[in-house]
N, C-alpha and C positions, 0 to 999 in steps of 0.2 A: 073826888077820890081817885078817879082814873088819871086826872091831870097830875096829882101829887105822885102817884106811882110811876107815871111816865118820867116825871122830873127826877125821881130818885134813880130810876134805871139809867137815865141819861147821865146823871152825875157819877154813878158807879162806872159807867162805860168810860167817861172822861178820865176817871181815876186810873182805870186799867191802862188806858192809852198813855197817860203820863208815866205810869210805872214801866210800861214797855219802852217808852222813849228814854227814860232814865237808865234802864238796863242796857239799851243799845248804846247810849252815849258813854256809860261806864265801861262797857265792853270795848268800845272804840278807844277810850282813853287808856284802858289797861293794855290793849293791843299796841297802841302807839308807844306807851311807856316801855313795854317789853321789847318792842322793836328798837327803841332808842337805847335801852340798856344793852341789848345784844350788839348794836352798832358800837356802843361805847367800849364794850369788852373786846370786840374785834379790833377797834382802833388801838386800844391799850396793848393787846397782844401783838398786833402788827408793829407797834412802836417798840415793844420789848424785844421782839425778834430782831429788829434792826439794831437796837442798843446792845443785844447779846453779841452781835458781830463786832460792835465797837469794843465790847469787853475783851473779845479775843484779840483785837488790834492792840489794846492796852497791854495784854499779856505779852504779845510779841515785842512791844517797845521795852517792857521791863526786862525781858531776856536780853535784848540787844544792849541796853544800858549796862546790865550786869557784865556782859562779855566785853564791853568797852573798857572795863577797868583792868588794872594790872593783875598779875597772878596773886600777889600778896593782898591786894584790896579785895579780890574775889574770895580768897580764903578767909579773910577776916570777917567777911559778910556771911560766911557759912558755906561757901563753895556752890557748885551747881549740880552736884550729883544727887544729893537728897537734902533739900533745904526747905522744909515746910514754912519757915519764918518768911522767906522771900517769895516762895512760889505757890503756897497753898491758900486758897480762899482769900485772895487779896480783894478787899472791899473797894469798889469804885463808886457805886451808887448806894448811899446810906439812907435808910428809911426804917422807922420802927416796925413797919409792916413787912414781914418777910417776903410777901408777894412782890414788893417793890424794891427789895434789896438785891443789888447786882454785884457779883464777884467774878473773878477768873481764877483758874487753877492750872498750873503746868504739871502734868502727870506723865509718868513713864512706867512701863512694866518692870518690876524687879526680877532679875534672872538669877538662878543659881549658877554654880560654876560650870555645869554641863549645858547651859543654855535653855533650861526649862523655866517657865514663868513661876515666880514665887512672890506673889503680892504686888504691891505698888510702891513707888517712891515719888517724891515731888521734886522734879528737877529736869535736867536735860540729858539726852543720850549723846555720848561722844561718837561721832560718825566713824572714827578710827577703830571702834570696837566691832565694826562690820568689815566684810571683805569688799574691797574696791574692784569692781569688774574691769574698769578701764586701766588698772595697774597690772592686770594679769600678764599682758604681753611683756611688760618690763620684768616680771618674775621669771619669764623664760630666759632672759639674758643672764640671770644669776644662777639658775639651776636648770638642768635638763628637764623639760616638761614641767617646769615649776608652776605654771598657770594651771595645768591640769591637776597637779597634786593638790593645789589649794582648793580647787573646785570640788575635788573628790571628798572633801571633808563635810560637804553639805549632806543632810539626811536624804537618802534615796537617790543620790547622784550616781550616774554610771559613766563609764569612760566614753560611751557613745555621745551622751549629751555634753559632757565636759569638752571633748574635742570639737564638737559642733559649735559650742560657745567660743572656743579659741579660734576656730576658723572664721567665725562671724566678725571678730575684732582684729585679727591680724591683717596685714596689708596685702598679702598675696592671695592668689587663687589656687594655691597648692593644697590639696585635701590632706589633712592629718590622718593618722593611722585609722581612727574610728570616726573621723569628722564628716562634715558636709560643706561643700563649697558651691560655687556659682551653678554648676551643672545640676545639682540636686534641686535647688530652688527654682531653676528654670523648667524643671520637669513637672512641677506641680500644676494642678488644674488652674490655679490663678498664680502664674509665675511672678516672682519678684527677685531682687538681687540682695545678697548679703551686704552688710555695711562695709566690711573690710576697713573698719575704723572704730572709733570709740562708740559705746552705747550713748544714746541721747536720753533715755529713761530706762529705769529698771524694767518697766513693763514691756519694753522692746524685746525682752527675752522670749516673749510668747511667739515671736516670729522665728525663733531658732528651732531646728528640728528636734522633736522629742520633748520640748518643754510644754507642760500642760498647766492650765490655770490652777488646778488643785495643788500642784507642786509649788507654784510660784506664790500663791496667796494663802494656802492652807485653809483651815476651818474657821479662823477668826474673822467672820464676815463683817462685824461692826468695828473691827480694828481697835479694840479696847485692851488687847494684850492678854485676854483670857477667853476660855471657851464657856459661853453661856449655855443654858439648857436648850435654847432653840438652835444652837449650833452643833449639838451632838451628832445629828445625822451627817453633817458635813465632815465632822471629825472621823466618823466611821468610814466614810468614803476615802478620805485621805489616808487613813491607816491601811485600807485595802490596797490602795495603789502602792504604798510603801512596802507592804508585804509581798505584793506581786513583783515589785522590782527586785526584791531580795531572793525570791524563789525561782523566777523564770529567767532572769538575766544571767548570761554567762560572764558578765563583767563583774569586777570587784566592786562591792558597795562597802565603803569603809565605815560609814556612820549611819546608825539607825535612830538618831536622836529625834527630838520633837519636831514635827511638821505642823503643829497647831497654828503657828503664824506664817508658815510657808517660808520659802527661800527668801522672799522679800524682806523678812525680818533680819536676815544675816547679810544683806547685800547693800551696797551704796555705789554712787558714782562720784561722791563729793569729798571724801576724806582727804585731809592734808594737814600739815603742821606748819606753824610759823617757824621760820629760821631765825629765831630771836632768843636771847637769853631770858632769864627769869624776870629781869627788870624791863622787858619789852624793847631792848636795844638790839640792833643787828649783830649777829655773831661775826667774829673775825674770820675772813676768808683766808685759810692757810695757803691757798694757791694763788694769792695775789702776786702779780709780776713785779710790783714795786717793793723790794725787800726792805728798804730803809723805812718806808711807811709801815710795812707789816711789823717790823721790829718795834717801832714806836707803839703801835697798837697793842702788841703782845706785852710790852713792858708796862703798860698801864694796868694790866690785869694780873700778869704772872711775874714771878721772880726772874732775875737776869739769867739764871741757868736755863730756864725753860725757853725764854725768848731767844737766847743765843742758839740753843740746841735746834730749835725749829728752823732757824735761818740756815744753819750748817746742814741740816737734813735736806732742805730745799736746794742747796748749792751742789748737791750731788756727791758729797764725800762718801767714801766706802763705809758700809755699815758692818757692825758685828752683833751677834746675838748675845744676850745677857749672860748666858752660861759659858761662853767661849773663854778659853784660857788665854790670858794676856801677859805679855812680858813685863812692861813697865807699869807703874801704878797709874790707873786712870785718873783723869782730872775732871772737875766739873766744867760744864760749858761756859760758865760765867768767867772762867780764867782765860778764855780765848777772845782775842780781838778780832771782830768781824770785819771782813773786807767786803764792803757793800758794792764795790765795783764788779765783783764776780757775779755773773748772771745766774739765775735759777736754772737748774738742770733736771730737777726731779719734781714730779707732781705727787701729791698725797691723795690717794684714792679714798681713804677713810681715816678718821681721826685715830682709831685704834692701832694704826700702823706704827705710831710713835712708841707704843708700849713695848718694853723689853728690848729696845734697840739702842746700841751705842754707836759711836762714830769714830772712825780712824781718820783723824784730821792731819792733813799734810799741808804745811804752810807753803806759801808761794816763795818766800825768801829762802835762799840757800842755807843761810847760817842758822835757821831755826830747825829744831828737831820735830819729827812727827809725834803726835800725841794720841793716846786713846782717850776719848771723851766719854764720861759716865752717862748712862741712860738718864734722860730727864724723867722718865716714868718707868722705873724698874717694876717688874712683875712680882710684887710681894705685898705684904699686908699694908705697907704705906700707901699703896694705890687706892685703898678703900677711901681714904680721906682726900686724895688729890684728883681722882678721876672725874668726879662730878663737876669740878671747876673747869676742867678741860672740855668736857662734853657740853657744858652749858654755854661756854663763851667762844668756841671755835667750830668751824665748819669747813668742808672741802669745796664749798660752792657759795657764790654770792647770790644765788637765787633766793627770792624772799620766802619761798615755801618749799616743803618737801612733800611730795604727793604719795598717797596710797598705802602707807605702811599700817600694820595691824597693832592695835594697842593691847599689849600683853597683860595689862592690869585689869582690863574690863572685858576682853573678848572671851566668849564661852569656850569651853574645852574643845568642842567639836571643830571650831575654826583654828585653834592652836594645833590640832592634830594635822592640819593641812599645811602648816609652815614647813618648808623644806629644811631639814636639819634638826628639827625639834623632835626628840624621841619621848617616849612615855615617861621616863624618869625625869627629864627636864620639865615636862608639862606638869607632873605631880609637884615638882619643886615650885613652879610658878603659882599653881592653884593654891597650894598650902601656905605660901609665904606672902603673896601679893596683897596689896591694899587697894580695893576697888574704888574707894572714895578718896580723892586727893585731899579733901579737907581733913581727913584723919591722918594724913601723912605730913605732920607738922615739920619734920626734919627734911622733907623733900628727898627721902631715900629712894623712892620709886619714880622720881620725875623722868629719868632717862631709862631706856631699855637696858642699859648696861648694868642695872641693879642686879640682874641675874648673874652677871660675871663678878660683881662685887660680893654677892652672897657666896659665890664659889670661892673667892679669896678667903672669906671668913671660914668656910668649910675646910679649905686647904690647910689653914693654920690649925684647925681642930683634927686634921688627919684624913680628910676626905676630899674628893674632887668630883664635881658633877659636870662642869663645862670648862673646856679649855679656851685659851685666847683665840686659837684658830677657829674653833666652833663659834665663838661670839662674833668674830669677823664675818663668818659665813651667814650668820643669822641677821646681822644688822640691816641689810637692805630690805628685809621683810617685816621687821618689828619696830615698834616705838613704845614710849612710855605714856603717851597721851597725845591727842590731836587738838586742832584749833577750829574744827567745824562741828556744829552741834545740831541735833534734831530735837524739836519740841512739839508736844501735842498740847494744845491749849483749849480749855473749855470755858466759855463765858456762859454764865447761868444766873437765873433768879432763884433765890432760896425757896420760894414757894413752888418751884417746879413748873412755872407757867411758860417759860421760854428758855431756850439755850442755843448755843452755836458752838461748833467745834472745828478746829483746823489743825493741820500738821505743817510745820515749816522746818526748813533747814537753814541755819544761820551761819554764815561764814565769818569767823572772827580773824581771818588772816589779813583783812583790810583795815585801814585806819578807823573807819566806822563800820561795824559789823553789818553785813548786807544779807538780804534774803536770797538764797540760791534756789529755793523751791517753796511754793505755797500751794497747799491742797485743802479745799473745803471738804470737811467730813460731816457737816451738819445734817446731811440727808441720812446718815447712819444713826442719828439720835445722839443723846447726851453721852451714852456709853458707860457711865459710871453712876452709882447711887449718890444722892446728895450728901449722905453722911461721910462718904469717902472723899468727895470733893471739898467738903468743909462748910460749916454753917456759922454765921455770926449770931443768929437768933435761933436758939433751940428752946422751945417751950416758952418763948417770950423773954428769955434771958440772953443778954448779949455776951458772947464769948470773946476771949482775948485773942483775936486773929488780926493779921496785918491789914492795913488799909492804905489807900492812896488819897492824900488830902490835896 
């Protein structure tokens, strides 16, 4: 009996040991499986993070290919201002599982006419809608303190800071009225020298006297074009600084607009325009020294009266104004036989010089009578139809690009307020009449900055006048109808929200193949936008009709 009891106890103990061993082995297997599962998730997430960056690269390539096309091709594809079909939720990695579906989106903040954020759009930002810091010295050559005036349009800007910025980029060491030059920066605890030349980055402004990070970058910490709840304290700080500038500074503060995105949202170093016509061909240089070749080039685009008139204008014959009283009946320039042996004597400083001017032609032969030549471009309603052809196909320079002018079709009101010569009435006309999206401008009415003068000609016929020819000539060095360099913020993301990457690039379309002028990784700031804003192909398991790359 004792033997049987001992046997039973021994067998029970063995069973317990077996159970314990099974539990230990099971726990070990579970722990191993959990560890392998975690490693697998980590590897998958790491792979998706890398692929998210490739999704961003795919978005950059799509933007470059889009900008590689001609103007008409880009417009037929929907343009680049707001084009969800081309730029929103483009699918690159296709999978029925949303966690494995990878897309990219190009997104930009939508701005109202005063420069405040107003939702989103899917496309590119024209750099010419920003103020080019490195073009400010050039502005001084066209208007007294022109650079300062343009800077003073920025919210919270004072003449102290504006002059200090101008001193930073001008070539001399002479201190402007309210500025700061070499002596000031050498007196600092950690002395350094001003550039006395172009800015290398917008962030370099932080070296200029008086410029604070809150002014330059605003409250939009994650750079998504809006103020999120966690950014409200930063917004309050920025508003305090703006109020302080307005109440304690003895300097004039022109604009108190939004500083949510800081000055950096209004500034650039890269804006420029192609010196090409709408077909992507070089414009005719009106100041070419070879008048016979110039005449041939002009005759291929314009009627003989225009081609002859421009050659006579270049040859230096006396001019008369359209309203002058003339003795004999004027004749069209097409009736004049051009002497190409006569050398050019006059340069054309801007295309609009040709408007409203006639020529007193005096022949070289004694037996020929002097003649008054009709203006090729009279200042009347007929100019509405002929001015665009002139602006699109001619230039006063053979340079391939035109730098730094401000796009009046997309620039916010506060930057327009800084343009020398633009008064409030003109700005109201621009804001109320302009078309910010070139895709909506099917007739290309707004393609050139001279549309505001064309609009004036229409108003003149109706009995009003908002801008004269002389005013348009004075404005032309500062403004344009659109640029050829674009900014894009690209988000590569997985629809399940597992991984994302974000970058900001500036793409220069003035070259044969659009090139990247600036690339900045924003991934450390997070995705920035909700998934439903970026776009989903699979919502609730149902595939939506969004673009993809095959």
